[in-house]
N, C-alpha and C positions, 0 to 999 in steps of 0.2 A: 856600043850602046849610044843612041842619040840622046842628047839632053834637050829638054823642052825649055828654051831660054825664057819664054813668057811665064811659065810656071815658076821657074827659078826667080824671076824678077818679082812675081807676086809673093813668093815665100819671103824674099828679102824685105819687102814692104811690110808684111805681117810681123816679121821679127822686129823691125825698126819701130813699128807702132807699139808693140808690146813693151819694148825698151823705154820709149817715151812715157807710156802709161805708168810703168813702175816708177820712173823718175818723178813724175808728177805726184804720185801717191806718197813717195818718201818725202818730197818737199812739203806736202801737207802735214805729215807726221812731225817733221823736224821744225816746221814753222819757217822754212826758208822760202823766200820769194824775191824775185829780182826787181819788181816794180810796184808802184802804189796805184791802186785802182780807185774808181770813184767811190766805191763802198767803204774804202779806208778813210774817206774824208768827211765822215758824218759831222764831226764837230765844226769843221769849216763851213759846211752847208747850213748847219743850224744857225750859226752866227750870221751868215750871208742873208738868209731868208728873214731872220729876226730883224736885222738892220733895215732891210728893204720894207718890211711891214711897218716899222717905226717911221720911216720916211713918209709913208702914206697915211699915218695915224690909224693903221689897222691893228687888230689884235692878233697876237701870235701865241699859239699854245702847243706844247709838245704832248703828243698822244702816246707815243712809244718811241723806242730807239730808232731814229731815222724817219719818223713819221710825224708830220706837223699839220696843224690846221691854222689857216689864216682867215679872219673874218673882217669884212669891210661893210659897215652898215648891216643890212639884213642878208648880205651875200656871204658865202663861205667857200673855201676850196681846200682840198687836201694836197699835200706835197710829200713825196717819198724820195728823200735825198735830192736827186736831180730831176725826178719825174714829176711832171705837172699835168693838170687836166686840160690839155689843149688838143692833142692829137689822139684819135681813137686807136684801139689795138690793131685794126687792119692796116692802118697807115704805118704804124711802127713795125709790124711784121713785114710789110713790103719793103720798107727801107732797109731792113736787115738782110734782105735777099739781094746780094751784090750782083749776081748775073742778071736778075730781072731789072735792077736799076740801070745797069750798063746798057741793056737792050733798049730800055725806055729812053735813055739819053741819046743813044746813037740814032734811034728813030726820029729824034727831034733835032738832030744836027749838032749835038753837044759832044765835044771830044772826050773820049775815055781811053784808058790804056788798051793796047792790043792784049787779048786774053783768050784763055780756053778754060772750060769747066769740065771736070772729070771726077770719077770716083777712084779709089785705090785700084779696083779691078780694071779700070780703064786708063792706067798710067801710060799706055801706048799713045794716047792723045797728047799727053804732055811731051813725050819724046818727039812726036811729029811737029808740035809747036816749036820746040827748041831747034829742031833741024831747019825749020823754015824761017826762024827769026834769030838774028845775032844779038850780041850784047848781054845784058844782065836781066835777071828775072826776080819776081816777088811771088812767093807762095803764101796763100792764106785760106782760112776756112771760108767757104762761099756763102754760108747762111748763118745768121744769128749771133755774131760775135762783134766785139769792138775792143778798143784800148790795146791794140797790138797782140791780143791773145791768139796764139797759134800762127803768127806771122813770121816769115823769114825773108829778109831782103838781100839784095846783091848776090844772088845765086848765079853761077856761071856754067855749071856742067849738069849732065843728066843725073850723075851720082848725087850731087848736092840737092837737086830738085827732088829726087826720090826721098831723101832724108827729110826734107822740108814738107813734102806731101804727107809723109807718115805722121809728122807732128800735127799738121793741120787737121788730119783725119780724126784726131781725138775730140775735136769740137764740132765737126760737121762731116756728114757723109759725102757731101759735094765739096770739091777743092777747086780753088781758083789759082791759075798760074798766069801771071801777066808780065809783060815787058816792063822793066824798070824805067820810069820817067824821071830823069835827073832834074832836080830843082828844089826850091824851098817849099815847105808845107805851109799852107794857109788854112785857117778856119774862119769862114764867114758865117755870122749868126744872122739868120733870117727869121723875122717875127712878123706874122700877118702880112707877108708879101714884101717886106722892106728889110734891107740889111741894116742892122742896128749896131754892129760891132765886128771887128776883124782883128785877128792876131796871126803872128807868123813865128815859125821856128827858124831863126836866123841861120843862114849858112855862112861860109867864109868867102870873102871877095878879095881880089887882088887888082891893083890899079897898074896898068901898063905904063912904062916909061919910054918905050921905043927903042930900048937898048938891051935890057935884061930879059932873060927867059923867065917864064912864069915860075919855074922852080927856083931860080935865083931870088925872085921876089918872095917866094914862100920861105926860103932860108933866112931872109932878112926878118920876116915876121917871127920865125922861130927864135932868132937871136933876141928879139925884143921880148918875147914871152919868157925866155930863160932869165933875162935880166930883171924882168918884173916879178919873177917867181910866182906866176899866176897860179892860183890854187882854187879858183871858184868854179871848177868843172871844166875849164878850158885846158888844152893840152898842146903838145907839139904836133904840128901838121905833118902827116906822113903820106907817102905814096901808097894809098890803099885803093880799094875798088871804088869807093865813093868818089874819090878825087879823079880817078881815071874815067869813070862813067860820066861825071859832071862835065869835065873838060871835053871829052869826046863828043858829047851832045851839042857842043857849040863849035865843033870843028877845030879844037885846040888839043895840044898835048903839053906836057911839062917843059918841052923844048921850044914851045912857041914864044915868039917875041910879039908883044901886043903894042899897038900904037899908044903914044903918050896920052894919058888922061882917060883911057878906056877901061871901064871896070869889067872884070870877068868873075863870074861865080865859079869858085874852084872846089867847093865842097857844099853839099846840101844841108849839112848840119855840123855843129861844133860840139863834139862830145868826146870825153876821154875813153868811152867804151869802144872796144873792138868787136863786141858781140852784135850780130845782126839778127838775133832770134828774140821774138816777142819784145821788141823795143817800142815802148809807148812814146808817141810824139809829145814833146813838152814844148809848148809855145812860150816864147820869151820876149815878144815885142808886140805892142799894140800898133796896128798899121791901118786903121779904119780910113784915114784920110788919103792913103796912097794907092788905094785900089781903083783901077780905071773903071769908068761907067760900064764898059762892055762886060767886064768880069762880074761886076755887081749884077748886071742884067741876067747873066748866065746863072748865078747863084739863086737869084729870085725865081727864075724860070724853073730850075731844078726842084726847088721846094714846091712850086706850083704844080709840077707834073704829078706829084704824089698827094696833092691837096693838103700838104702839111702846113699847119699854122706856125710851127716852131721847129726849126731845123738848123743844124750846123752843117754847112756844105764844105767838104774838104777839097782843096785844090792844090795841085802841084804846078809851079811855074818858076821860070828864072827871073821874070820881071812882072810885077803886079800892075805896072803902068801900061802894059800892052795887052791886047786881046790874046786869048789862049791860042788861037790859030796862028798868030805871028810867032810866038815863042815855042810852040810845040807842047804847051801846057795841057793839062787834063783835069777833069773832075774825077776824083777817085773814091768818093764815099758820100753818102747822105746819112746824117745822124738825126733821128727824131729824139726828142728829150735829150738834147746835147748836154754834155757836162759843162756847166757854167764856170767851173773852177779854172778852165783854160783861159778865161777872159779876165781872171784876177791874179794869175801868176805873174804876169808883168804888171807894172804900175797901171792902175785903172785910168783910162782916158775916156772922156765923154760921159754920157749918162750911164748910170749903174744898170747893167743888163737885167739883174734880178728885179729891180724896180720896174723896168719896162715890161717884164713878163707878168708881174702882178697887175700892172695897169691893164694889160690885155685880158687877163683872167677876169678882172672886175669891170671891164669896159670903161675905164677911167680915161678921159681925154688927155 
């Protein structure tokens, strides 16, 4: 008897999807969750908007849990946690459609990750994409999500991508599989066509000395971390997929000897977690003054393509001081009504973003 391997693959996907659905349901019952989302930060947002209103001598009133009104003279605006009255629902809906945004950016010459969109019943498209592209992959819901929900990174095999697709399908019928772009994550905040703030999730860098291999330099870093007994979320650097992918993208390996004084990005993030499932990006450094004019121009252009007045543009690059075309960097997401808490997790530098938003809402110079 012949086995229909396509039907078998579809059955495996359905079983995996059911497994993840049950796990999510049980997590909801037990109250277990791996990450903190924007709706978990209502007290923070209340204080942030309250402080911003006070700075402008505006009146702040709580109407319900997570809903506030701010009045300035005879003007008023409503705020729902991070959502403000700047972009209309159509713009927000389009921004949440990742394949559409990728198409729009590609059409305008803006670099995005290589990708393919498919449904669970079309997993053969993902297999073809994997066969045609080497390296690592990221699977995510294609439409309507954020904050790392349903996302799995550093995938390498068809089997891993199948499991990740089943998870992503819980949140969107359409799934996006894209080539992993090694580099640090940046969030550029664009308000009324101008970048007003930028933050980065710092990776780990190593400086060459012309003699030691990159791994020997890493081992020295690990020795220092052990001596310092670092416990603030940092950990020993290991040979994992992120390290391999990040080095490979620059033409290096752990055995490479780098010229003296040359900095190499060896990991895209510094985290003790080995999980690559639903990992939310946590920014830890304000970097507004280090973004090159060309990347700023790209971020402002991306917001303009959607007619968005207020957007967080997510960029992956190894060096924010160089154009994306030089480093192989990409724009990988557009976020309307972006979470402002990202810009307060590191020490705040420059003008308070919440104040800037209220000024725009009330047309204050």
